[in-house]
N, C-alpha and C positions, 0 to 999 in steps of 0.2 A: 504494500500500500504506500502510495506517495503522499508525503505530508504536504498539505496545501499551505501556501503562505498565509500568515495571519493578517487580517484586515487592519491596516494602520489607522490611527485616529486622524480625524480631519484637522487640518492646519489651524483653523480658526478657534479650536477649543482651547480653553485655558490649560495651564500646566496640571492643576489638580484634576480637571475633567479628563485630560489625556491619561493620567495615572489610573483613574477609575476605568476608563475604556480598556486599557491594557490588562488590568487585573481581571475584568469581566471576560474579555476575549480569551485570555490565557486560561482562566478557570473553567471555561466552557469549551475546552478543546474538542469535545466530541460533537459540538455543533459546528456547522460550516457556515459562518457568517459571510454574507456577500455584500456587494455594493447596494443591493436592495434593502439590506438591513441598516445601512448607514444612518438614515434619518431617525430610526428608532433608537439606535445606539447613542446617537448624539443627544436625543431627548432623555434617555436613561441617565446619561452622565450629568446633564444639566439639572435634572430633578434630584439626583443624588447629592449634588452640591447644595441645592436649595434646602434639602433635608438637613444637611450638616449645619447650615446657617441657622435654620429654625431651632435646632437643638442647642446651639450656642446661646441664642437669645433666651430660650426657656431655662437653660441651666443658670444663666446669669441673673434672671429676674424671678425664677420660680414659676409655678403654675398659676399663681395669683399675683395680680398687680393692682395695687390700690383697692384690694377687696374684691376685685373682679377677675374673671379668668384672663390669663395672659392672652392677648390677641394673636400671638405667635402659635398658640395651640391649634387654632383653626387652620392657619396656613400649613402647619406641620401635618395635620390630618389630611388636608387636601393633597399635599405633595406625596404623602405616603400612599394615598389612593391612586394617584397618577403613576407612581413607581410600580405599584402592583399591576396596573393595567399594561404598562409598557413591558414589564417582566413577562407577563402572560403572552403578549404578542411576540416577544423574542423567544419564548419557550425556555426561559431561564429559571423559572420557579422550581424549587425542589420536587414538588408533587408532579409537575409536568415531566421533569427529567426522569423521575422514577417510572412514570407511565411509559415514556418513550423507551427506556431501557428494557422494561418488561415486554413491551410490544416487539422490540427487536429480538429479544431472547426467544419469545414465543414463535417467531417466524423462522428461527434457525439462522438468522443473519448475524447473531451475536457470537463473536469469537473472543473469549476472555483472554487478556494478555497477562501472563503471570511470569 
């Protein structure tokens, strides 16, 4: 089997977004990301960075601010929901990967490497 070249991050991504991209693509080596996946991968990286930003704000101020819920909580929940959606579309969620592995195994196409 010939190893396919890994899809490199887009030039316009920030350094932290490129790091997230590389970690994701490397950790999902069984998936063959293509140019068609680029917009979703870019969105995943951007959302992941926003999630980190929201967590910094929540950690700094806590879940309550002036007796009210920290407004960053809603932003965090929305970004988390978006990340789940993009993860599903990219088939990177653990439950999807498990299903894919089982399906491959059931069809006899799975050859374990030991």
